[in-house]
Every structure is written in structure tokens, then in C-alpha cells.
VEXDREN-2710 file (C-alpha; in Angstrom, 1 decimal):
% VEXDREN-2710
k/r/px/py/pz
1/UNK/-34.9/6.1/-83.5
2/UNK/-34.3/7.4/-80.2
3/UNK/-30.5/7.0/-78.4
4/UNK/-32.1/4.9/-75.3
5/UNK/-33.6/2.3/-78.0
6/UNK/-30.2/2.2/-80.0
7/UNK/-28.2/1.8/-77.0
8/UNK/-30.7/-1.2/-75.6
9/UNK/-29.2/-2.9/-78.5
10/UNK/-25.8/-2.1/-77.5
11/UNK/-26.9/-4.1/-74.3
12/UNK/-28.0/-7.5/-76.1
13/UNK/-24.9/-7.1/-78.0
14/UNK/-22.9/-6.5/-75.3
15/UNK/-24.7/-9.9/-73.4
16/UNK/-24.2/-11.8/-76.9
17/UNK/-21.3/-14.3/-77.5
18/UNK/-22.3/-16.1/-80.4
19/UNK/-21.6/-14.3/-83.8
20/UNK/-24.8/-15.4/-85.4
21/UNK/-26.7/-14.0/-83.0
22/UNK/-25.3/-10.9/-83.0
23/UNK/-25.2/-10.7/-86.7
24/UNK/-29.0/-11.4/-86.3
25/UNK/-29.3/-8.6/-83.7
26/UNK/-27.1/-5.8/-85.9
27/UNK/-29.2/-6.7/-88.9
28/UNK/-32.2/-5.7/-86.9
29/UNK/-30.6/-2.6/-85.5
30/UNK/-30.1/-1.8/-89.3
31/UNK/-33.4/-2.3/-90.4
32/UNK/-35.2/0.2/-87.7
33/UNK/-32.2/2.8/-88.4
34/UNK/-33.5/6.1/-90.7
35/UNK/-31.1/6.8/-93.6
36/UNK/-29.7/9.5/-92.1
37/UNK/-28.6/7.5/-89.0
38/UNK/-27.1/5.2/-90.3
39/UNK/-23.4/6.1/-90.6
40/UNK/-23.3/7.7/-87.0
41/UNK/-24.7/4.6/-85.8
42/UNK/-21.9/2.8/-87.7
43/UNK/-19.4/4.7/-85.9
44/UNK/-21.0/5.0/-82.4
45/UNK/-21.0/1.1/-82.3
46/UNK/-17.2/1.3/-82.9
47/UNK/-16.7/3.9/-80.1
48/UNK/-16.3/6.7/-82.0
49/UNK/-17.7/9.7/-84.2
50/UNK/-15.9/9.3/-87.4
51/UNK/-14.4/6.6/-89.3
52/UNK/-10.7/5.3/-88.3
53/UNK/-9.2/7.1/-90.6
54/UNK/-10.0/10.5/-89.4
55/UNK/-8.5/11.7/-86.2
56/UNK/-11.4/13.3/-84.0
57/UNK/-10.8/12.5/-80.2
58/UNK/-12.5/13.6/-77.4
59/UNK/-9.3/14.2/-75.3
60/UNK/-11.1/13.7/-71.9
61/UNK/-9.7/11.5/-69.5
62/UNK/-11.0/9.2/-66.6
63/UNK/-10.0/12.2/-63.9
64/UNK/-12.3/14.6/-66.1
65/UNK/-15.4/11.8/-66.5
66/UNK/-15.3/11.7/-62.7
67/UNK/-15.7/15.6/-62.4
68/UNK/-18.7/15.3/-64.4
69/UNK/-20.2/12.5/-63.0
70/UNK/-19.4/14.1/-59.3
71/UNK/-21.4/17.2/-60.8
72/UNK/-24.3/15.3/-61.5
73/UNK/-24.4/13.7/-58.2
74/UNK/-24.4/17.4/-56.7
75/UNK/-27.8/17.4/-58.2
76/UNK/-29.6/15.9/-55.4
77/UNK/-33.5/16.0/-56.7
78/UNK/-35.1/16.5/-59.8
79/UNK/-36.0/19.8/-59.1
80/UNK/-32.0/21.0/-58.5
81/UNK/-31.0/19.8/-61.8
82/UNK/-29.9/22.7/-63.2
83/UNK/-30.2/21.3/-67.4
84/UNK/-33.1/23.8/-67.9
85/UNK/-29.8/26.5/-67.4
86/UNK/-26.5/24.7/-68.4
87/UNK/-25.0/25.5/-65.1
88/UNK/-24.3/23.5/-62.3
89/UNK/-23.2/23.6/-58.6
90/UNK/-19.4/24.9/-58.8
91/UNK/-19.4/24.2/-55.1
92/UNK/-16.8/21.4/-53.7
93/UNK/-17.6/18.3/-55.1
94/UNK/-14.4/16.3/-54.0
95/UNK/-16.5/14.3/-51.3
96/UNK/-18.9/12.8/-54.3
97/UNK/-15.8/12.3/-56.5
98/UNK/-14.1/9.9/-53.8
99/UNK/-17.1/8.1/-53.9
100/UNK/-17.3/7.6/-57.6
101/UNK/-13.4/6.7/-57.7
102/UNK/-14.1/4.2/-54.7
103/UNK/-16.5/2.6/-57.1
104/UNK/-14.5/2.9/-60.2
105/UNK/-12.0/0.9/-58.1
106/UNK/-14.4/-2.2/-57.3
107/UNK/-16.1/-1.9/-60.8
108/UNK/-13.2/-1.4/-63.3
109/UNK/-15.6/0.4/-65.8
110/UNK/-16.6/4.2/-65.1
111/UNK/-19.7/3.2/-67.4
112/UNK/-20.7/0.5/-64.6
113/UNK/-20.1/3.3/-62.4
114/UNK/-22.8/5.4/-63.6
115/UNK/-25.5/2.8/-63.4
116/UNK/-24.5/1.8/-60.3
117/UNK/-24.2/5.5/-58.5
118/UNK/-26.0/7.9/-60.7
119/UNK/-29.5/6.4/-62.0
120/UNK/-31.7/8.3/-60.0
121/UNK/-30.5/11.3/-61.0
122/UNK/-30.7/10.6/-65.0
123/UNK/-34.2/11.7/-66.7
124/UNK/-34.3/10.3/-70.1
125/UNK/-35.4/13.3/-72.4
126/UNK/-36.0/10.7/-75.3
127/UNK/-33.1/12.4/-77.5
128/UNK/-32.9/10.8/-81.1
129/UNK/-29.5/9.0/-82.2
130/UNK/-28.6/12.2/-84.1
131/UNK/-29.4/14.8/-81.2
132/UNK/-27.4/12.8/-78.8
133/UNK/-24.6/12.6/-81.9
134/UNK/-24.2/16.2/-82.6
135/UNK/-23.8/17.1/-78.6
136/UNK/-20.9/14.1/-78.5
137/UNK/-19.3/16.1/-81.4
138/UNK/-19.5/19.4/-80.0
139/UNK/-17.6/18.1/-77.0
140/UNK/-15.5/16.2/-79.4
141/UNK/-14.3/19.7/-81.4
142/UNK/-14.4/21.8/-78.4
143/UNK/-10.7/23.4/-77.9
144/UNK/-8.9/26.0/-76.5
145/UNK/-8.6/28.1/-73.3
146/UNK/-11.6/26.5/-70.9
147/UNK/-12.2/23.5/-73.1
148/UNK/-11.5/21.1/-70.6
149/UNK/-14.3/22.9/-68.1
150/UNK/-16.7/23.0/-70.7
151/UNK/-16.3/19.4/-72.1
152/UNK/-16.7/18.4/-68.5
153/UNK/-20.4/20.8/-68.0
154/UNK/-21.3/19.6/-71.5
155/UNK/-20.6/15.9/-70.8
156/UNK/-22.2/16.0/-67.4
157/UNK/-25.6/17.8/-69.0
158/UNK/-25.6/15.1/-71.8
159/UNK/-25.4/12.4/-69.3
160/UNK/-28.1/14.0/-66.9
161/UNK/-30.6/14.0/-70.1
162/UNK/-30.3/10.3/-70.9
163/UNK/-31.4/7.1/-68.9
164/UNK/-28.5/4.8/-67.0
165/UNK/-28.1/2.4/-70.0
166/UNK/-27.5/5.1/-72.8
167/UNK/-25.3/7.3/-70.0
168/UNK/-23.0/4.0/-69.7
169/UNK/-22.3/3.7/-73.3
170/UNK/-22.1/7.5/-73.6
171/UNK/-18.9/7.3/-70.8
172/UNK/-17.6/4.4/-72.9
173/UNK/-17.8/6.5/-76.3
174/UNK/-16.3/9.6/-74.6
175/UNK/-13.2/7.5/-73.3
176/UNK/-12.8/4.9/-76.3
177/UNK/-14.0/2.0/-74.3
178/UNK/-16.5/0.2/-76.3
179/UNK/-16.1/-3.3/-76.9
180/UNK/-18.9/-5.0/-78.2
181/UNK/-17.3/-8.0/-78.8
182/UNK/-18.2/-7.9/-83.0
183/UNK/-15.7/-7.1/-85.9
184/UNK/-16.4/-5.2/-89.4
185/UNK/-17.2/-8.6/-90.7
186/UNK/-20.0/-9.2/-88.6
187/UNK/-21.5/-5.9/-89.6
188/UNK/-21.1/-6.8/-93.0
189/UNK/-23.0/-9.9/-92.6
190/UNK/-25.7/-7.9/-91.1
191/UNK/-26.1/-5.6/-94.1
192/UNK/-26.5/-8.3/-96.0
193/UNK/-28.9/-10.1/-93.5
194/UNK/-30.8/-6.9/-92.7
195/UNK/-32.0/-7.1/-96.5
196/UNK/-32.4/-10.4/-97.6
197/UNK/-32.1/-12.4/-94.2
198/UNK/-29.1/-14.3/-95.1
199/UNK/-25.3/-13.3/-96.1
200/UNK/-25.9/-13.8/-100.0
201/UNK/-24.6/-10.6/-100.4
202/UNK/-21.8/-10.6/-97.9
203/UNK/-18.9/-11.2/-100.2
204/UNK/-19.7/-8.3/-102.6
205/UNK/-20.0/-5.7/-99.4
206/UNK/-17.0/-7.1/-98.1
207/UNK/-15.0/-6.4/-101.4
208/UNK/-16.6/-2.8/-101.8
209/UNK/-15.2/-2.3/-98.1
210/UNK/-12.2/-3.7/-98.7
211/UNK/-11.7/-0.7/-101.5
212/UNK/-13.0/1.8/-99.4
213/UNK/-12.7/1.0/-95.8
214/UNK/-15.5/3.3/-94.6
215/UNK/-18.4/1.1/-93.0
216/UNK/-20.4/4.0/-92.1
217/UNK/-20.4/5.6/-96.0
218/UNK/-21.0/1.8/-97.1
219/UNK/-23.7/1.1/-94.6
220/UNK/-25.9/4.1/-95.6
221/UNK/-25.3/3.7/-99.5
222/UNK/-26.1/-0.2/-99.2
223/UNK/-29.5/0.5/-96.9
224/UNK/-30.2/3.6/-98.5
225/UNK/-30.9/1.9/-102.0
226/UNK/-34.8/0.9/-102.5
227/UNK/-34.0/-2.4/-104.7
228/UNK/-31.6/-5.1/-105.5
229/UNK/-30.7/-3.1/-108.8
230/UNK/-29.9/-0.1/-107.0
231/UNK/-28.0/-1.9/-104.3
232/UNK/-26.0/-3.9/-107.1
233/UNK/-25.2/-0.7/-108.6
234/UNK/-24.0/1.2/-106.0
235/UNK/-21.4/-1.5/-104.6
236/UNK/-20.3/-1.4/-108.4
237/UNK/-19.7/2.1/-108.0
238/UNK/-18.1/2.2/-104.5
239/UNK/-14.5/2.6/-105.5
240/UNK/-11.0/3.7/-104.6
241/UNK/-10.8/7.3/-103.4
242/UNK/-7.9/9.0/-102.3
243/UNK/-8.6/10.3/-98.4
244/UNK/-10.1/6.7/-97.7
245/UNK/-7.8/3.7/-97.1
246/UNK/-7.6/0.6/-98.9
247/UNK/-7.9/-2.6/-96.6
248/UNK/-3.9/-3.8/-97.1
249/UNK/-3.1/-7.2/-98.8
250/UNK/-1.1/-9.5/-96.0
251/UNK/1.2/-12.4/-96.5
252/UNK/0.4/-15.9/-96.2
253/UNK/3.0/-18.4/-95.6
254/UNK/5.3/-21.1/-97.4
255/UNK/8.1/-23.1/-96.7
256/UNK/10.6/-23.1/-99.6
257/UNK/11.3/-21.4/-102.6
258/UNK/10.1/-24.7/-104.6
259/UNK/6.9/-24.7/-102.9
260/UNK/6.1/-20.8/-103.7
261/UNK/6.8/-21.3/-107.2
262/UNK/5.0/-24.6/-107.5
263/UNK/1.5/-22.8/-106.1
264/UNK/2.3/-19.1/-107.6
265/UNK/4.4/-19.7/-110.9
266/UNK/6.4/-16.4/-111.8
267/UNK/7.1/-14.3/-108.6
268/UNK/8.4/-10.7/-107.5
269/UNK/10.6/-11.1/-104.9
270/UNK/11.3/-8.2/-102.5
271/UNK/12.9/-7.3/-99.2
272/UNK/10.8/-8.0/-96.4
273/UNK/11.4/-4.8/-94.2
274/UNK/10.9/-4.4/-90.2
275/UNK/9.1/-1.4/-90.5
276/UNK/5.4/0.1/-90.2
277/UNK/3.3/-0.3/-93.1
278/UNK/2.4/3.2/-94.7
279/UNK/-0.6/3.6/-97.2
280/UNK/0.3/7.1/-98.5
281/UNK/-2.2/9.0/-100.3
282/UNK/-1.7/11.8/-102.6
283/UNK/-3.7/14.5/-103.5
284/UNK/-1.9/18.0/-105.4
285/UNK/-5.0/19.7/-105.7
286/UNK/-6.0/19.5/-102.0
287/UNK/-5.2/22.8/-100.1
288/UNK/-6.0/21.0/-96.6
289/UNK/-4.7/17.5/-97.1
290/UNK/-2.6/17.2/-100.0
291/UNK/-0.8/14.0/-98.4
292/UNK/-1.9/11.5/-96.1
293/UNK/-0.8/8.2/-94.6
294/UNK/-2.5/5.4/-93.0
295/UNK/-1.5/2.4/-91.2
296/UNK/-2.5/-1.1/-91.6
297/UNK/-5.2/-0.7/-89.0
298/UNK/-6.3/2.6/-91.1
299/UNK/-5.2/5.1/-88.6
300/UNK/-4.2/8.5/-89.7
301/UNK/-0.5/9.0/-88.8
302/UNK/0.4/11.6/-91.5
303/UNK/1.9/13.7/-88.5
304/UNK/4.3/11.1/-87.6
305/UNK/6.1/11.5/-91.1
306/UNK/7.1/15.3/-91.8
307/UNK/9.6/14.0/-94.5
308/UNK/6.2/12.7/-96.4
309/UNK/6.2/16.5/-98.0
310/UNK/8.8/15.2/-100.9
311/UNK/6.5/13.2/-102.2
312/UNK/4.8/16.5/-103.4
313/UNK/7.9/16.9/-105.8
314/UNK/9.1/13.8/-106.6
315/UNK/5.8/12.2/-107.8
316/UNK/5.0/12.5/-111.2
317/UNK/1.4/12.4/-110.6
318/UNK/-1.5/14.6/-109.0
319/UNK/-3.4/11.7/-107.2
320/UNK/-2.2/8.5/-106.2
321/UNK/-2.2/5.4/-103.6
322/UNK/1.0/4.1/-102.9
323/UNK/1.6/1.0/-100.3
324/UNK/4.7/1.4/-98.6
325/UNK/7.2/0.5/-95.7
326/UNK/8.2/3.3/-93.8
327/UNK/11.6/2.6/-91.6
328/UNK/14.2/4.6/-89.8
329/UNK/18.2/4.8/-91.0
330/UNK/21.0/5.9/-89.7
331/UNK/22.1/8.8/-92.1
332/UNK/25.7/8.2/-91.5
333/UNK/25.7/4.8/-92.1
334/UNK/22.7/4.2/-94.3
335/UNK/22.0/1.1/-91.7
336/UNK/18.2/0.5/-91.1
337/UNK/16.9/0.6/-87.5
338/UNK/14.9/-1.7/-85.5
339/UNK/10.9/-1.7/-85.7
340/UNK/10.9/-0.3/-82.3
341/UNK/12.9/2.7/-83.1
342/UNK/10.6/3.2/-86.0
343/UNK/7.5/3.2/-84.4
344/UNK/8.8/6.1/-81.6
345/UNK/7.1/8.2/-84.5
346/UNK/3.9/7.3/-82.9
347/UNK/4.7/9.7/-80.0
348/UNK/2.3/13.0/-80.7
349/UNK/5.2/15.5/-79.4
350/UNK/8.7/16.7/-81.0
351/UNK/8.3/14.8/-84.2
352/UNK/10.3/17.2/-85.8
353/UNK/13.4/16.3/-83.4
354/UNK/12.7/12.9/-83.6
355/UNK/12.7/13.4/-87.3
356/UNK/16.0/14.9/-87.4
357/UNK/17.2/12.0/-85.0
358/UNK/15.5/9.5/-87.0
359/UNK/14.7/10.1/-90.6
360/UNK/12.4/7.9/-92.5
361/UNK/13.0/6.2/-95.8
362/UNK/9.9/4.9/-97.9
363/UNK/9.9/2.0/-99.6
364/UNK/7.6/1.9/-102.2
365/UNK/6.1/-1.6/-103.4
366/UNK/3.2/-1.2/-104.7
367/UNK/0.4/1.6/-106.6
368/UNK/-3.1/1.2/-106.2
369/UNK/-4.3/4.2/-107.9
370/UNK/-3.3/6.5/-110.1
371/UNK/-5.3/9.9/-111.6
372/UNK/-8.4/8.5/-111.4
373/UNK/-7.9/5.5/-112.5
374/UNK/-7.8/2.2/-110.2
375/UNK/-5.2/-0.3/-110.7
376/UNK/-6.0/-3.0/-108.1
377/UNK/-7.7/-5.1/-110.6
378/UNK/-4.3/-4.7/-113.4
379/UNK/-1.6/-7.4/-112.2
380/UNK/1.4/-6.4/-110.1
381/UNK/3.8/-6.1/-113.1
382/UNK/2.1/-3.7/-114.6
383/UNK/1.2/-1.7/-111.3
384/UNK/5.3/-1.9/-110.9
385/UNK/5.6/-0.4/-114.5
386/UNK/3.2/2.3/-113.4
387/UNK/4.8/3.1/-110.2
388/UNK/8.4/3.2/-111.5
389/UNK/7.4/5.4/-114.1
390/UNK/5.6/8.4/-111.8
391/UNK/8.0/8.1/-109.1
392/UNK/11.6/10.1/-108.9
393/UNK/13.5/8.1/-106.4
394/UNK/15.9/10.0/-103.9
395/UNK/17.2/9.3/-100.4
396/UNK/13.6/9.5/-98.6
397/UNK/11.6/7.7/-101.2
398/UNK/12.6/4.8/-103.4
399/UNK/11.0/1.7/-104.8
400/UNK/11.7/-1.5/-103.1
401/UNK/14.2/-3.5/-105.0
402/UNK/12.8/-6.8/-106.6
403/UNK/13.7/-10.2/-108.0
404/UNK/11.8/-11.4/-111.1
405/UNK/12.0/-15.1/-111.4
406/UNK/10.4/-18.3/-111.9
407/UNK/13.8/-20.1/-110.6
408/UNK/13.8/-21.8/-107.4
409/UNK/17.5/-21.4/-106.6
410/UNK/17.5/-17.6/-107.4
411/UNK/14.7/-17.0/-105.4
412/UNK/16.2/-18.8/-102.3
413/UNK/19.7/-17.0/-103.2
414/UNK/17.5/-13.8/-102.8
415/UNK/15.8/-14.5/-99.6
416/UNK/19.0/-15.9/-97.8
417/UNK/20.6/-12.6/-99.1
418/UNK/18.0/-10.8/-97.5
419/UNK/18.5/-12.3/-94.1
420/UNK/22.2/-12.0/-94.1
421/UNK/21.6/-8.1/-94.6
422/UNK/19.8/-8.0/-91.2
423/UNK/16.1/-8.0/-93.2
424/UNK/13.6/-10.6/-92.2
425/UNK/13.7/-12.4/-95.5
426/UNK/11.9/-12.1/-98.6
427/UNK/8.3/-11.3/-99.6
428/UNK/7.1/-13.1/-102.8
429/UNK/4.3/-12.2/-104.7
430/UNK/2.6/-13.7/-108.0
431/UNK/3.8/-11.6/-110.9
432/UNK/0.4/-11.2/-112.4
433/UNK/-1.4/-11.2/-109.2
434/UNK/-4.0/-8.5/-108.7
435/UNK/-4.2/-6.5/-105.4
436/UNK/-6.9/-8.0/-102.6
437/UNK/-7.1/-7.2/-98.9
438/UNK/-6.0/-9.8/-96.3
439/UNK/-4.6/-13.0/-96.8
440/UNK/-6.8/-14.8/-99.6
441/UNK/-5.3/-16.5/-102.3
442/UNK/-1.7/-17.4/-102.9
443/UNK/-0.8/-13.6/-104.0
444/UNK/1.4/-12.6/-101.3
445/UNK/3.6/-14.7/-99.2
446/UNK/7.0/-15.2/-97.2
447/UNK/9.3/-17.6/-97.1
448/UNK/9.5/-19.1/-93.4
449/UNK/12.6/-17.7/-91.7
450/UNK/15.5/-20.5/-90.6
451/UNK/15.6/-21.9/-87.3
452/UNK/17.4/-20.1/-85.1
453/UNK/16.8/-16.6/-83.5
454/UNK/13.3/-17.2/-82.9
455/UNK/13.4/-21.0/-82.2
456/UNK/11.7/-23.7/-84.0
457/UNK/8.8/-22.3/-85.3
458/UNK/9.5/-20.5/-88.5
459/UNK/8.0/-17.6/-87.7
460/UNK/6.3/-15.2/-84.8
461/UNK/2.7/-14.8/-84.1
462/UNK/0.8/-11.8/-83.4
463/UNK/-1.4/-12.6/-80.6
464/UNK/-3.9/-10.3/-78.2
465/UNK/-3.2/-10.0/-74.5
466/UNK/-6.5/-11.3/-73.1
467/UNK/-5.6/-11.0/-69.3
468/UNK/-2.8/-11.0/-66.7
469/UNK/-2.1/-13.0/-63.3
470/UNK/-1.0/-10.7/-60.3
471/UNK/2.8/-11.4/-59.6
472/UNK/4.5/-13.0/-56.8
473/UNK/7.9/-12.6/-55.2
474/UNK/10.0/-10.6/-56.9
475/UNK/7.4/-9.9/-59.5
476/UNK/5.0/-8.0/-57.3
477/UNK/7.0/-4.8/-58.0
478/UNK/5.8/-5.1/-61.4
479/UNK/1.9/-5.5/-60.7
480/UNK/1.9/-8.4/-62.9
481/UNK/3.7/-12.1/-63.0
482/UNK/2.4/-13.5/-66.6
483/UNK/-0.2/-12.9/-68.9
484/UNK/-2.5/-14.7/-71.0
485/UNK/-2.5/-14.4/-75.2
486/UNK/-4.8/-15.9/-77.5
487/UNK/-5.4/-16.1/-81.3
488/UNK/-8.3/-15.9/-83.8
489/UNK/-11.1/-18.6/-84.7
490/UNK/-12.8/-18.7/-87.7
491/UNK/-16.3/-18.1/-85.5
492/UNK/-14.8/-14.8/-84.4
493/UNK/-13.9/-16.0/-80.6
494/UNK/-10.1/-15.6/-79.4
495/UNK/-8.8/-18.9/-78.3
496/UNK/-6.1/-19.2/-75.7
497/UNK/-2.7/-20.6/-77.1
498/UNK/0.0/-19.3/-74.4
499/UNK/0.3/-17.9/-70.8
500/UNK/3.7/-15.9/-70.7
501/UNK/5.7/-15.1/-67.9
502/UNK/9.2/-15.6/-68.5
503/UNK/11.7/-14.0/-71.2
504/UNK/10.6/-10.2/-70.3
505/UNK/12.8/-7.8/-69.3
506/UNK/12.0/-5.6/-66.1
507/UNK/11.1/-2.6/-68.8
508/UNK/8.8/-4.9/-70.7
509/UNK/6.9/-5.7/-68.0
510/UNK/6.3/-2.5/-66.6
511/UNK/5.6/-1.1/-70.0
512/UNK/2.7/-4.5/-70.4
513/UNK/1.7/-3.0/-67.1
514/UNK/1.2/0.4/-67.9
515/UNK/-1.0/-0.5/-71.1
516/UNK/-2.8/-2.9/-69.4
517/UNK/-4.2/-0.7/-67.1
518/UNK/-5.7/1.0/-70.0
519/UNK/-7.7/-1.7/-71.0
520/UNK/-9.2/-2.9/-68.0
521/UNK/-12.4/-5.6/-68.1
522/UNK/-14.7/-5.9/-65.1
523/UNK/-15.9/-9.2/-66.7
524/UNK/-14.8/-11.7/-69.1
525/UNK/-15.2/-10.5/-72.8
526/UNK/-17.7/-12.2/-74.9
527/UNK/-15.3/-12.6/-77.8
528/UNK/-12.8/-14.5/-75.7
529/UNK/-13.1/-18.7/-75.1
530/UNK/-11.2/-19.5/-72.1
531/UNK/-10.6/-22.3/-70.0
532/UNK/-11.6/-22.0/-66.1
533/UNK/-8.1/-23.4/-65.6
534/UNK/-6.7/-20.4/-67.5
535/UNK/-8.6/-17.5/-65.9
536/UNK/-6.3/-14.8/-65.5
537/UNK/-6.6/-12.5/-62.2
538/UNK/-7.3/-9.4/-64.5
539/UNK/-9.2/-9.4/-67.9
540/UNK/-8.1/-7.2/-70.7
541/UNK/-10.2/-5.7/-73.5
542/UNK/-9.4/-7.2/-77.0
543/UNK/-6.9/-4.6/-77.9
544/UNK/-3.2/-5.0/-76.9
545/UNK/-1.6/-6.8/-79.6
546/UNK/2.1/-8.5/-79.0
547/UNK/4.3/-10.4/-81.4
548/UNK/5.5/-13.5/-80.1
549/UNK/7.8/-15.9/-80.9
550/UNK/8.1/-19.8/-79.3
551/UNK/10.1/-22.9/-79.9
552/UNK/7.5/-25.1/-80.5
553/UNK/3.7/-25.4/-81.3
554/UNK/2.1/-28.9/-79.4
555/UNK/-1.4/-30.1/-79.0
556/UNK/-2.6/-29.0/-76.1
557/UNK/-5.8/-30.1/-73.9
558/UNK/-6.3/-27.2/-72.0
559/UNK/-5.9/-24.3/-74.4
560/UNK/-9.1/-23.5/-76.4
561/UNK/-6.9/-23.2/-79.5
562/UNK/-6.0/-26.4/-79.2
563/UNK/-2.5/-26.1/-79.4
564/UNK/-0.2/-24.3/-77.2
565/UNK/3.3/-22.5/-77.5
566/UNK/6.8/-23.9/-75.8
567/UNK/8.5/-21.3/-74.3
568/UNK/7.1/-18.3/-75.3
569/UNK/8.4/-14.9/-75.4
570/UNK/7.2/-11.7/-76.0
571/UNK/9.0/-9.8/-78.9
572/UNK/7.3/-6.8/-79.3
573/UNK/4.5/-4.4/-78.9
574/UNK/2.3/-4.1/-82.1
575/UNK/0.9/-0.8/-82.2
576/UNK/0.5/-0.7/-86.1
577/UNK/-2.1/-3.7/-85.6
578/UNK/-5.7/-4.3/-84.5
579/UNK/-6.9/-7.8/-82.9
580/UNK/-8.7/-8.4/-86.2
581/UNK/-5.1/-8.7/-87.9
582/UNK/-4.0/-11.3/-85.4
583/UNK/-2.7/-14.8/-86.5
584/UNK/-5.7/-17.1/-86.9
585/UNK/-6.1/-20.7/-85.8
586/UNK/-5.9/-21.8/-89.4
587/UNK/-2.4/-20.5/-89.6
588/UNK/-1.0/-22.1/-87.0
589/UNK/0.3/-24.9/-88.9
590/UNK/2.1/-22.5/-91.3
591/UNK/4.4/-21.7/-89.0
592/UNK/5.6/-25.1/-87.6
593/UNK/9.1/-26.1/-89.3
594/UNK/8.7/-29.3/-91.6
595/UNK/4.8/-28.9/-92.3
END
């Protein structure tokens, strides 16, 4: 398939809001791709060259793209294009860059700037998906002295060789701003649809993806099979692999210890730490990557944790996948630190200095794989036995404390004790439960917090920031006065639930504006369901996740979620979560005290 044809599908997807229509369009696209194109096409649709768990960034800013576009504008006619030689006019093109910057200020999207200003300067050379992909990979992997100038020239050459629609998406891919409005689950449905014209295989494909979260690898194997029997065999053999993250299990909510035991029977209770979810992969035989750490959003954050090297000597196994919580602590007092102090590790510089001042402790609470054996289909009690057998605890690595019980009073006391110690309460898991991604089934739950610090709602919500309203009065200095947040509906749409303008510190206002300006959207994203009365002054791409508290959840005729938060307030930014992991509409009633 040519890259131009591929981008025509992306354009149609961008203009579509119906998940069913998106599924059909993706299925049609999958049906036209060659086997060797499938993985790359999947990653490109996500705005990447590799799966999420691999770190390959273009390291190209808006400023560098503007320079590349300026070079193209210096080529005033097809005869003057320098594509054949690979050289561009090196004379000053600042006037062209100013023209681009002005258009960018108006449109808020450099991809749209390309369409508006550069269409006549582009010539489609009918390159294939893989030809464009390889050129993008060369740009991304270029490093060392002079690499920025080469990246600019190579990007300009590539843009000059495609049509305007293709150039628009290349710019967005390079800048990491491809937002087509569909989730991985939509892609999974489309894989089934492309073969059977329905979702009959979706559940099997989703189960495979949960074990090894690489949609490109999964799609290539599934679509590359020629018969139903081959597809079935492929899905059965698509198993856990060290180095490829497993989709994490998540907690549901229940009201009380008694209700939990009625639903789950015998349970294992553990402290609920306010840290960073860390999936740790150990492969002692690997010379290049013996240890890798992934967040709940599948991001590779190994660089954040030099302490993880201790796993090589403290683990009595050669290959493992652990589920854990990483949390900072004060070595003088052994006091655990707040999430915001732990998350400072996400910075990319001076990590060793940060490690010395804020050491990390890993609380291991599950073992998913050990020395060639997948454990996710074994009961939790058995997985814990494996874990405790192979871990030699020390100051940095410890299995979580746990209580095994069927007694409601004992469970209640354990939860109360964790709150008294400054933790978030308890996580309760079925003693015989299997490890399954997401919140399906009553496998993992958290007891709702007591009324108090977070108001009458028993828990906070994870919401996505959909847009913001410009500030008035003293808030003019912040650049915004309030912001709109939403939750996820079953159909994949994001529905409004609160407009938040109070309870923020000056620093939070400034930080919110800084983060928001990196996610500007020229028009309302197709995934958003927003009543006109709530349209923000500035739309944002669905990427910024925040944790929000409120006093009450009320019925709302205005908000598209059908509910509204009373006295909502920002708790913190959740860089460890993706938009697919925000609170769902169906979860709302679970966080209301007394429900």
C-alpha cells in the first residue's frame, strides 16, 4: 500500500466519531495491508515507530519542524526543489519561518499549517508505507554531532516527497501528536471484523493482547494466518514474554469489608501504597537489557530506577515478571513519601542525584512469570508462594505485607490500620483469583475511604482534561481560569463531568497551562461529547490525566455524563495513567458513600 493511500484512511478516521464506523474503516484498512506492513502501520496509527514499551523518540520540537517547513518554502517551483541532491538552499529563510509561525498561532497544528501553506510545494512520489517508515526511522535514530541539522533536512526532504495529507500526518507523527480518537480495543475489534465481519474473535484477541501488549506484533500474527485453525493456534501460543509488558490488573471498588467477603470469600489484603505502579522484567541472560521497568501505561521507565539493579542479586531466578509498587522513602525515618515526590523520578536528567536524595523501595505483590512458566492462570496464593520463595528481601526490595482472612472484622481492622499509618487503605484480592487485566470480575477491589479528607465521595476520580477557559481578573496571569474534565463512556466517547476553577494553587494553575499548551487541538476532538454550553475556549487532545476529588456526585441535565461533581478540586497530575485508564461512567456510582 502506498503511504498516500494509508493516510487517506487516517483522514477518514480523524473525521469519524462513531466507534462502529471506525471499526469498519480500520477493518477495511487491515484487509488491504501486506503482511510486512501490518506492524508498522499499527504503530504509525498510534503516532509511533515502535510499540509503547520501546523508547524511540524523534527528539524534534515544533521549532525544528518550522525550520524544515521554512526550507521547503524556499523552493518556489518544482524545478528548484533539491530532492534529487538532498541539498536545500541554506540562505536565510527567516521570513518564511515567520509566516509559518503566524499560521501556527492561528491553527494550533503544524500538520494543518502544511496543508494551508505548503501543498503546492509537495510532490507525491507514491512511496510505500515501508519506504516512508524507514525514512522516519532514520530520522528518529540519527544522533551525535550535527544530528539536529540532519533531522531538519531529512524531515524536509521526506515532507517534500509526499502529498499534503500525508505530510500533515508525518508532521503529527514526528511531533507525537497523532490523535485519531480510537483506542487499542477498537483496533482489536477491527482485527476480528477484518476476518469475520463481526467481533466474534475480539475476546480471544483481547485476552492475547493482555498477556503481551504489542498490538503490532499481535496484528501481524493474527492477520498473517491463512485459516481459522492457524489463527486459533497463533492466539494460543501468544504468551507472556520477558521484555514485553503484561496489561496490569486494576481494582474495582466496594463499600465494606463485609460486602467484599460476600462477593469474594477468602481474601488476601495488602496495604495500598500511593506510589508508581511498576512491572519489573528480569532476564539475567540478557547482556543488553537484563532489567526493564514498565508503568501501568506500558511506558519503559527503567532509567528512573537505578535501584532496580539489586534485583540481579536478590532474586533467585533467571527470568521473572513482577508486579510491584515503587515508592520513595526517607532512609532516616523509613517514612514513605507522597506520590508527587516519587514521580519526580520521571525527569530524564540527574537521576542518580535524585536516587541519592529520594531512594525508592519496591513492594512486590505479584509474580506473573518465572523461568519459562506463566503464572497468571494460577491462584494468587500459589503465585505469592513462588514470589516469596525467590525473593531475598532487603531495604530496596520487599514483598508486600499481607493478611489472609475470611473475617470481616479482621479485614476492617487491617484497612483502618493502613489509613492510620498514612497509606491509602487496603487492596483486597481473591485468594484463589487468577491474574487478569483491567477491572473485570471481582478479583481485586479497594475499600472506599472514610468520609473526610476527600469529601463525601469515598474515592477520587481519574479524569481527562478536555479543554480550558481563559482566565478573568486575577487569573489572567495564569492564562486560564478553569478547565473541563471528562470520564469514559462504554462507547469510547469521553463525556463531561465537571468544570473546575477553584481549589488550585498558583503553581498548579501555571503547571496546568504549561502542560495544556503542549496538547492544543484546533477543533473539538471527535472522541469528545460536550454540550455547546460547556464548550471551552481552548480544546486539548485527550492525553492529560488528572486525579480529581469532590464532595458529592449529583444528577446533571447539563453534563453529558449525566452526572456532575459538586465542589470538584484537583489533587494531582497522573502522568502514570493514560486516557484509556480514566474513570468510566459505569464506575461513578461505586464511589458514592452509602451506595
